[in-house]
C-alpha positions as CSV (number, residue, x, y, z in Angstrom):
1,M,-30.6,250.3,-128.9
2,Q,-29.1,246.9,-130.4
3,L,-30.4,245.3,-133.7
4,F,-29.7,241.6,-133.8
5,V,-29.5,240.2,-137.1
6,G,-30.3,236.8,-138.7
7,L,-28.9,235.8,-141.9
8,G,-30.7,233.4,-143.9
9,N,-33.2,233.2,-147.1
10,P,-37.2,233.7,-146.7
11,G,-39.6,230.8,-147.6
12,A,-40.0,227.5,-146.7
13,K,-37.9,225.9,-148.9
14,Y,-34.9,227.1,-147.3
15,A,-36.2,227.2,-143.7
16,Q,-34.5,224.3,-142.8
17,N,-30.9,225.0,-145.0
18,R,-27.8,224.8,-143.3
19,H,-27.3,228.7,-144.5
20,N,-30.7,229.6,-142.3
21,I,-29.0,229.0,-139.2
22,G,-29.4,232.7,-138.5
23,F,-32.8,232.8,-138.7
24,M,-33.4,229.9,-136.7
25,A,-31.4,231.7,-133.7
26,L,-33.4,234.8,-133.9
27,D,-36.9,232.6,-134.3
28,R,-36.0,230.9,-131.2
29,I,-34.7,234.1,-129.4
30,A,-37.9,236.0,-130.3
31,A,-39.8,232.8,-129.0
32,D,-38.0,232.4,-125.7
33,H,-37.6,235.8,-124.6
34,G,-41.5,236.9,-125.6
35,F,-40.8,239.6,-128.5
36,A,-43.3,241.2,-130.0
37,P,-45.0,239.3,-133.4
38,W,-43.0,239.5,-136.3
39,R,-43.6,242.2,-138.7
40,G,-43.1,243.3,-142.4
41,K,-40.4,246.1,-141.9
42,F,-36.5,247.4,-143.9
43,Q,-37.2,244.7,-146.7
44,G,-37.3,241.7,-144.1
45,A,-39.5,240.7,-140.7
46,L,-39.0,242.7,-137.8
47,S,-39.9,242.1,-134.0
48,E,-39.0,244.0,-131.1
49,G,-38.4,243.3,-127.4
50,R,-36.0,243.4,-124.3
51,L,-33.0,241.2,-123.5
52,G,-32.1,242.2,-119.5
53,S,-32.1,245.8,-119.4
54,E,-31.5,246.1,-123.4
55,R,-34.0,246.9,-126.0
56,V,-33.0,244.8,-129.0
57,L,-34.8,244.7,-132.7
58,L,-34.4,241.3,-134.1
59,L,-34.2,242.0,-138.3
60,K,-34.4,238.9,-140.5
61,P,-33.5,239.9,-144.4
62,E,-35.8,238.9,-146.6
63,T,-34.0,240.0,-149.9
64,F,-32.5,236.9,-149.9
65,M,-28.5,236.4,-149.0
66,N,-26.5,238.0,-151.4
67,R,-28.2,241.7,-150.9
68,S,-29.0,240.9,-146.7
69,G,-27.4,244.8,-146.3
70,Q,-29.5,246.8,-148.0
71,S,-32.3,245.6,-144.9
72,V,-29.3,246.5,-142.6
73,G,-29.1,249.6,-143.5
74,E,-32.3,250.6,-143.7
75,A,-33.1,249.7,-140.7
76,M,-30.0,251.4,-139.1
77,R,-30.5,254.7,-140.4
78,F,-33.8,254.7,-139.1
79,F,-33.1,253.8,-135.9
80,K,-29.7,255.5,-136.3
81,L,-27.4,252.9,-135.0
82,E,-24.0,252.4,-136.0
83,P,-22.2,248.9,-136.7
84,D,-21.2,249.0,-133.0
85,D,-25.0,248.4,-132.4
86,V,-25.3,245.6,-134.5
87,T,-24.5,241.6,-134.5
88,V,-24.9,238.9,-137.1
89,F,-25.7,235.6,-136.3
90,H,-24.5,233.7,-139.3
91,D,-23.8,230.3,-140.2
92,E,-19.6,229.6,-140.1
93,L,-18.4,227.1,-142.2
94,D,-14.9,226.9,-141.1
95,L,-16.4,226.0,-137.6
96,A,-17.0,222.4,-136.7
97,P,-20.9,222.1,-136.1
98,G,-22.0,223.1,-132.7
99,K,-19.3,225.3,-132.5
100,V,-19.4,229.2,-131.8
101,R,-17.0,232.2,-132.2
102,V,-18.1,235.7,-131.4
103,K,-15.9,238.3,-133.4
104,Q,-15.8,242.1,-133.7
105,G,-14.8,243.6,-137.6
106,G,-12.5,241.7,-140.0
107,G,-13.3,240.1,-143.6
108,H,-16.5,238.6,-144.9
109,A,-14.3,235.2,-145.7
110,G,-16.8,235.0,-148.8
111,H,-19.8,234.9,-147.0
112,N,-22.5,236.5,-149.2
113,G,-24.5,237.4,-146.6
114,L,-21.5,239.4,-144.7
115,R,-20.4,240.6,-148.1
116,S,-23.3,242.8,-148.6
117,I,-23.1,243.9,-145.1
118,H,-19.7,244.5,-145.7
119,A,-20.9,246.9,-148.6
120,A,-23.8,248.5,-146.6
121,I,-22.7,249.9,-143.2
122,G,-18.9,248.7,-143.3
123,P,-16.9,246.0,-141.8
124,E,-17.0,247.0,-137.9
125,Y,-20.4,244.9,-136.3
126,R,-20.2,242.1,-134.4
127,R,-20.4,238.5,-135.5
128,V,-22.4,235.5,-134.1
129,R,-20.0,232.7,-136.1
130,L,-22.4,229.3,-135.5
131,G,-20.3,226.3,-137.2
132,I,-21.9,224.3,-139.5
133,G,-18.9,222.4,-140.9
134,H,-17.0,222.4,-143.8
135,P,-18.1,219.9,-146.9
136,G,-14.2,219.4,-147.8
137,H,-14.3,221.0,-150.8
138,K,-14.9,224.6,-151.8
139,D,-17.0,223.1,-155.1
140,A,-19.5,221.4,-152.9
141,V,-19.8,224.3,-150.8
142,S,-23.1,225.8,-152.5
143,G,-25.2,222.6,-152.1
144,Y,-23.9,222.0,-148.7
145,V,-24.9,225.1,-147.4
146,L,-28.3,224.9,-149.3
147,R,-29.4,221.3,-147.6
148,D,-31.1,221.1,-144.7
149,F,-29.7,220.0,-141.7
150,P,-30.0,216.0,-141.6
151,K,-31.8,214.5,-138.4
152,A,-28.5,213.4,-137.1
153,D,-27.9,217.0,-136.2
154,A,-30.8,217.4,-134.4
155,D,-29.7,217.2,-131.1
156,W,-26.9,219.2,-131.0
157,L,-28.5,221.9,-133.3
158,D,-31.4,222.0,-130.7
159,D,-29.0,222.1,-127.4
160,L,-27.4,225.3,-129.5
161,L,-30.2,227.1,-130.3
162,R,-31.8,227.1,-126.1
163,G,-27.5,228.0,-125.5
164,I,-27.6,230.7,-127.8
165,C,-31.1,232.1,-125.7
166,D,-30.0,231.1,-122.2
167,G,-26.7,233.6,-123.5
168,A,-29.0,236.2,-125.7
169,P,-29.3,239.3,-122.5
170,Q,-25.6,238.5,-121.2
171,L,-24.5,238.9,-125.5
172,A,-26.8,242.2,-125.3
173,S,-24.7,243.6,-122.0
174,G,-21.7,242.7,-124.0
175,D,-20.7,239.7,-121.6
176,T,-19.6,237.3,-124.4
177,G,-18.1,235.4,-122.2
178,R,-20.9,234.2,-120.4
179,F,-22.9,234.2,-123.9
180,L,-20.1,231.7,-125.1
181,N,-20.4,230.1,-121.4
182,A,-24.2,229.3,-121.6
183,I,-23.9,228.5,-124.7
184,A,-21.2,225.5,-123.3
185,L,-23.5,224.4,-120.4
186,R,-26.1,223.7,-123.1
187,V,-23.9,221.6,-125.9
188,N,-21.5,220.3,-123.5
189,P,-23.2,219.9,-120.0
190,P,-21.1,218.9,-117.4
191,R,-21.4,215.3,-115.7
192,S,-23.4,215.5,-112.6
193,S,-20.9,215.1,-109.3
194,T,-23.4,211.7,-108.7
195,T,-21.9,209.9,-111.4
196,Q,-18.7,210.9,-111.0
197,Q,-18.5,209.3,-107.5
198,K,-19.7,206.2,-108.6
199,E,-17.3,206.2,-111.2
200,A,-14.7,206.9,-108.6
201,K,-15.8,203.8,-106.3
202,A,-16.8,201.6,-109.1
203,P,-14.1,198.1,-108.7
204,P,-11.8,198.0,-111.9
205,K,-12.6,195.2,-113.9
206,Q,-10.7,192.7,-114.3
207,S,-9.4,190.6,-117.5
208,P,-10.8,187.5,-118.1
209,D,-7.6,186.0,-116.7
210,E,-7.8,188.1,-113.4
211,R,-11.0,186.2,-113.0
212,K,-10.3,182.8,-113.2
213,P,-9.7,180.6,-109.9
214,E,-6.1,179.9,-109.5
215,Q,-5.8,176.0,-109.9
216,P,-3.3,173.9,-107.9
217,A,0.1,173.1,-109.5
218,P,0.0,169.8,-110.7
219,E,1.9,166.9,-108.4
220,S,5.0,165.9,-109.6
221,R,6.2,163.2,-106.8
222,S,6.5,160.1,-107.5
223,P,4.4,157.8,-105.2
224,L,8.1,156.0,-103.5
225,Q,9.1,160.0,-102.9
226,K,6.3,160.5,-101.2
227,L,6.1,157.6,-99.4
228,V,10.1,158.5,-98.2
229,D,8.7,162.2,-97.0
230,R,6.2,161.6,-94.7
231,F,9.2,159.8,-92.2
232,K,11.2,162.7,-92.9
């Protein structure tokens, strides 16, 4: 059994915040893979289902971000899980929007949700770091993560969440390479071979100068010279 944890803050006010991308990822996995309805449990929302051959629990702590570890620790103790059984989906300022990295163990880098989980269960759990970009200055971070994703981000965000769903069974089986590849195929799909062939066959574009018809050279001979040339 595995425990997938999505980090965020509860309530409609925060639902579309950048900080809630972990909640968004779990909501999409639950919907697309036919998980059981969400129910209140372990100071959070819990859903159960299967990803491939793996039984997986989805947990969204509703303790607010800086106390996420309370919910995670309670669920782990109940199901007798180890940190290696836990995967946390969270927003990552140090990655560009739409980029994803998977990491086992390590520090919390100042993320309040991870800091709380570290205190509750230690650092040896797996993280799925979901890039949201950085506002450019540390003083702007709090306001940035607690604002909604702008409409301009809708397309890449939807592609990212779809890719996470596509690769979720591979993540549950431990194949992080195939998980990341599934995301890449959504976020940066390869161009079709037909399109590539058309581009290869298309004639090179000509410059305006190249498209002009050739003009005959101006006649420089005098009438007398022309007459002389006729009798040569």
